[in-house]
C-alpha positions as CSV (number, residue, x, y, z in Angstrom):
1,M,-0.1,0.0,0.0
2,D,1.3,3.4,-0.8
3,S,2.4,5.3,2.3
4,P,1.4,8.9,3.1
5,A,4.0,11.4,2.2
6,P,4.5,14.3,4.6
7,A,5.2,17.6,2.8
8,T,6.6,20.9,3.9
9,T,4.4,22.5,1.2
10,C,0.8,23.0,0.9
11,S,-1.2,20.2,0.0
12,C,-3.1,22.1,-2.6
13,C,-0.8,24.7,-4.2
14,G,2.6,23.4,-3.4
15,D,3.8,26.7,-1.9
16,P,6.4,26.2,1.0
17,L,4.8,26.0,4.5
18,L,7.3,28.1,6.7
19,D,5.4,27.5,10.0
20,E,6.4,24.2,11.5
21,R,3.4,24.3,13.8
22,R,1.4,23.1,10.7
23,I,2.5,19.7,9.4
24,D,0.9,18.5,6.1
25,V,0.7,14.8,5.1
26,R,-0.8,13.6,1.8
27,F,-2.3,10.2,1.0
28,G,-1.9,9.5,-2.7
29,L,-5.0,7.4,-3.2
30,P,-8.1,6.1,-1.3
31,D,-7.1,2.9,0.5
32,V,-9.5,0.7,-1.7
33,A,-7.7,1.8,-5.0
34,F,-4.7,-0.5,-3.9
35,E,-7.1,-3.4,-4.3
36,L,-8.0,-2.6,-7.9
37,P,-6.1,-2.5,-11.1
38,E,-4.7,0.8,-12.2
39,E,-7.1,0.9,-15.2
40,A,-10.0,1.3,-12.8
41,R,-9.0,4.8,-11.9
42,R,-10.9,7.5,-13.7
43,S,-10.2,11.3,-13.2
44,A,-12.7,13.9,-13.6
45,G,-10.2,16.5,-14.5
46,P,-8.7,18.0,-11.4
47,G,-6.3,15.7,-9.6
48,A,-8.3,16.0,-6.4
49,L,-11.3,14.1,-8.0
50,L,-11.1,10.3,-8.5
51,A,-13.8,7.7,-9.6
52,L,-13.0,4.0,-9.2
53,D,-14.8,1.5,-11.3
54,G,-16.9,-0.5,-9.0
55,A,-15.6,1.2,-5.9
56,G,-17.2,4.7,-5.9
57,F,-16.4,8.4,-6.2
58,F,-13.8,10.4,-4.2
59,V,-12.7,13.8,-3.3
60,R,-9.5,14.7,-1.8
61,C,-10.0,17.0,1.3
62,L,-8.0,18.5,4.1
63,L,-8.4,17.0,7.5
64,P,-7.2,19.1,10.4
65,V,-6.0,17.3,13.6
66,R,-5.1,19.3,16.5
67,L,-2.0,18.2,18.4
68,T,-0.2,19.1,21.6
69,G,2.4,21.7,21.5
70,E,0.1,24.0,19.6
71,T,0.8,22.0,16.4
72,E,-1.7,21.1,13.8
73,L,-1.5,18.0,11.5
74,V,-3.4,18.6,8.2
75,L,-4.1,15.3,6.3
76,G,-4.7,15.5,2.6
77,A,-7.1,12.5,2.7
78,W,-9.7,11.1,0.5
79,V,-13.5,11.2,1.1
80,E,-16.0,8.9,-0.6
81,V,-19.1,10.9,-1.8
82,D,-22.1,10.0,-3.9
83,E,-22.1,10.4,-7.6
84,A,-24.0,13.6,-7.5
85,T,-21.7,15.4,-5.2
86,F,-18.8,14.2,-7.3
87,R,-20.3,15.4,-10.6
88,H,-21.2,18.9,-9.0
89,A,-17.6,19.1,-7.6
90,A,-16.2,18.5,-11.1
91,D,-18.5,21.2,-12.5
92,V,-17.6,24.0,-10.1
93,W,-13.9,23.1,-9.3
94,D,-12.4,25.8,-11.5
95,D,-15.2,28.3,-11.1
96,E,-14.1,31.2,-8.9
97,V,-17.6,32.1,-8.1
98,A,-19.1,28.6,-7.4
99,Y,-16.1,26.7,-5.9
100,P,-16.2,28.7,-2.5
101,E,-19.8,27.4,-2.2
102,L,-18.9,23.8,-2.6
103,V,-20.0,21.4,0.3
104,V,-18.9,17.8,0.4
105,R,-20.3,15.0,2.7
106,G,-18.9,11.7,2.8
107,R,-16.8,8.9,4.4
108,L,-13.1,9.0,5.2
109,A,-11.4,6.6,2.6
110,N,-8.1,6.3,4.4
111,A,-7.2,4.4,7.5
112,V,-5.2,7.2,9.0
113,K,-2.7,6.0,11.7
114,P,-2.6,6.0,14.5
115,W,-6.5,5.5,14.6
116,G,-6.6,3.2,11.7
117,E,-9.9,1.2,11.0
118,A,-11.6,2.9,13.7
119,V,-11.8,6.2,11.5
120,L,-12.0,4.5,8.2
121,G,-15.6,5.2,7.0
122,A,-16.1,7.9,9.6
123,E,-18.4,10.6,8.2
124,F,-17.5,14.2,7.7
125,T,-18.8,17.4,6.0
126,G,-16.2,19.6,4.1
127,R,-16.5,23.2,3.2
128,I,-14.3,25.7,1.4
129,E,-12.4,27.6,4.1
130,V,-9.7,29.1,1.7
131,A,-10.6,29.7,-1.8
132,D,-7.6,28.3,-3.4
133,E,-7.3,25.2,-1.2
134,L,-9.1,21.9,-1.0
135,P,-12.3,21.6,1.1
136,Y,-11.6,21.3,4.8
137,L,-13.5,18.6,6.7
138,V,-15.0,20.9,9.4
139,E,-17.8,18.8,10.9
140,G,-17.8,15.3,12.0
141,H,-20.9,13.0,12.3
142,G,-20.6,10.3,14.7
143,P,-18.3,9.9,17.8
144,E,-15.1,8.7,15.8
145,A,-15.3,11.7,13.4
146,E,-16.2,14.3,16.2
147,G,-13.3,13.0,18.2
148,L,-10.8,13.1,15.4
149,I,-11.4,16.8,14.7
150,G,-12.5,17.9,18.1
151,E,-9.9,16.5,20.6
152,V,-6.3,17.4,21.0
153,W,-4.1,14.4,20.5
154,D,-0.5,13.7,21.7
155,R,1.8,15.1,19.1
156,D,4.5,12.5,19.4
157,H,2.1,9.6,19.5
158,V,0.5,10.8,16.3
159,L,3.5,12.0,14.3
160,A,5.7,9.1,15.0
161,R,3.3,6.8,13.2
162,F,4.4,8.5,9.9
163,P,7.6,7.0,8.6
164,H,8.4,9.7,6.0
165,P,10.6,12.7,6.9
166,L,8.9,15.4,9.0
167,P,9.8,19.0,9.5
168,V,9.9,18.7,13.3
169,A,11.4,16.4,15.8
170,V,9.3,13.7,17.5
171,R,9.9,11.2,20.3
172,M,9.7,7.6,18.9
173,D,8.6,4.6,20.9
174,L,11.0,1.7,20.8
175,G,9.1,-0.7,23.1
176,D,9.4,-1.7,26.7
177,G,9.0,2.0,27.9
178,W,12.1,3.2,25.8
179,S,11.9,6.0,23.5
180,V,14.3,8.2,21.5
181,E,14.2,11.4,19.6
182,R,13.7,11.1,15.9
183,S,15.3,14.3,14.5
184,A,13.6,16.6,12.0
185,G,14.0,15.4,8.3
186,F,14.5,11.7,9.3
187,A,12.6,8.7,7.7
188,A,11.8,5.9,10.0
189,R,11.4,2.1,9.5
190,F,11.6,-1.1,11.5
191,E,13.6,-3.9,10.0
192,D,15.0,-7.3,11.6
193,G,14.1,-6.1,15.1
194,V,16.0,-2.7,14.7
195,D,14.4,0.7,14.5
196,Q,16.3,2.5,11.8
197,L,16.3,6.3,11.1
198,A,17.8,8.0,7.9
199,A,18.5,11.3,6.5
200,K,21.1,12.7,4.2
201,G,24.5,11.9,5.5
202,R,23.2,10.6,8.8
203,G,21.7,7.3,10.1
204,V,20.5,5.8,13.4
205,A,19.9,2.3,14.6
206,A,18.3,1.4,17.8
207,T,17.9,-2.0,19.5
208,L,16.5,-3.3,22.9
209,F,18.1,-5.7,25.0
210,Q,17.1,-7.8,28.2
211,D,19.5,-9.2,30.6
212,T,19.0,-12.9,31.1
213,E,21.2,-13.0,34.2
214,R,18.9,-12.1,37.1
215,G,20.1,-9.6,39.6
216,R,23.1,-8.4,37.6
217,A,24.2,-4.9,38.2
218,A,23.5,-2.5,35.4
219,E,27.2,-1.6,34.8
220,D,28.0,-5.4,34.6
221,F,25.4,-5.9,31.9
222,L,26.7,-2.8,30.2
223,N,30.2,-4.6,30.0
224,A,28.6,-7.6,28.7
225,L,26.9,-5.7,26.0
226,I,30.0,-4.0,25.0
227,G,32.0,-7.1,24.9
228,E,35.8,-6.9,24.4
229,D,36.9,-3.5,25.3
230,P,37.0,-1.3,22.1
231,E,40.2,0.5,21.6
232,V,38.6,4.1,22.2
233,P,41.0,7.2,21.7
234,D,41.5,9.3,24.7
235,G,38.6,11.7,25.3
236,Q,36.2,9.9,23.0
237,E,34.0,8.1,25.6
238,E,31.6,9.1,28.3
239,L,30.0,7.1,31.3
240,E,27.1,8.5,33.3
241,R,25.4,7.0,36.2
242,L,21.7,7.4,36.2
243,P,19.2,8.0,39.1
244,G,18.0,4.6,40.6
245,G,21.1,2.6,39.6
246,G,21.2,2.8,35.8
247,V,24.1,3.7,33.7
248,R,24.6,5.3,30.3
249,Y,27.7,5.1,28.1
250,A,28.8,6.2,24.7
251,Y,32.0,6.1,22.7
252,W,32.9,7.3,19.1
253,F,35.4,7.1,16.4
254,T,36.4,9.4,13.6
255,P,37.4,8.2,10.2
256,G,41.0,8.6,11.2
257,D,40.5,6.0,14.0
258,T,39.0,3.4,11.8
259,G,39.9,4.1,8.2
260,R,36.3,4.1,7.3
261,P,34.8,7.1,5.6
262,R,32.2,8.1,8.3
263,H,32.2,9.2,11.9
264,E,30.4,6.6,14.4
265,L,29.0,6.8,17.8
266,Y,28.1,3.7,19.8
267,A,26.0,4.0,23.0
268,Y,24.0,2.2,25.5
269,A,21.5,3.0,28.4
270,V,20.8,0.3,30.9
271,E,18.3,0.2,33.7
272,P,18.8,-1.7,37.0
273,D,16.0,-4.3,36.1
274,G,18.1,-5.4,33.1
275,S,16.3,-3.6,30.3
276,A,18.7,-1.8,27.9
277,A,18.8,0.1,24.7
278,G,21.6,0.4,22.4
279,L,22.2,3.1,19.7
280,F,24.5,3.4,16.7
281,C,24.8,6.8,14.9
282,S,26.7,7.2,11.6
283,Y,27.3,10.7,10.4
284,A,29.3,12.2,7.5
285,E,30.6,15.5,9.0
286,A,32.4,16.1,12.3
287,E,30.1,19.0,13.1
288,Q,27.3,16.3,13.4
289,H,28.8,14.8,16.5
290,A,26.7,17.2,18.6
291,W,23.7,15.9,16.9
292,A,24.7,12.2,17.6
293,R,25.3,13.0,21.3
294,H,22.0,14.8,21.5
295,V,20.3,11.6,20.1
296,W,22.1,9.4,22.6
297,R,21.1,11.7,25.5
298,S,17.5,11.7,24.1
299,M,17.3,7.9,24.8
300,R,15.1,7.2,27.9
301,R,12.7,4.8,29.5
302,E,9.6,5.5,31.3
303,R,9.2,3.1,34.2
């Protein structure tokens, strides 16, 4: 299935969005379109109008969702409408007088994460709020629709569900209470048990561990995770003891240390109950070392 693509531009006109408090995410097609052959897709002219043979009629609308931190997520999502509404929208779409009066009512055609199937099919009414933008879904019908546009949702919980690069940093859940900051501009994926983040010239991999030796001190488990002592140059390692008996450790190498072309930072955080997280940062420029240390220090566990 095609993934939604976050944008730093307007969903309608493509102009840059300078305010990071508004984050746009676009869904390329209604979910049902991926179950049909490509030849089933019929356009009424404007790219925001789509008919699917045997599956209905759809209008792309803007779904505003309020997030904590005074942030707004604006989803360019698809709404399934009846044929009469679809034909009327096609007739007035390019009419400067009639378009601002357009009203669409239909059902959400994308299972938007993190709500998923709970909001797929939720009913909304959309109206033209800005003359040169898509219809905004401003009224929900039923508890799912009303809650989606009426409540204020946790910013990190919602945004971290979108794997494409975002213009803001978000805290990403790693499991077992652990989380780490996903920096602005990083794409995310989970593969082979590892959370991976990537941006131009930089990469992060995060893995969780659980000590199988009961009662072992956090520092002893840390030593077991590190294995044989790496030959770390002077001044390129740091150890911190955490409140409650935990420990945090990082060491790093430059290309001159290893002969490899990139800088590398290896880091761990270990809790006294044997839960631990490991982090690897790879980066092209020496100036990005501060970023790598920031990511390491952002790693934490909520007990």
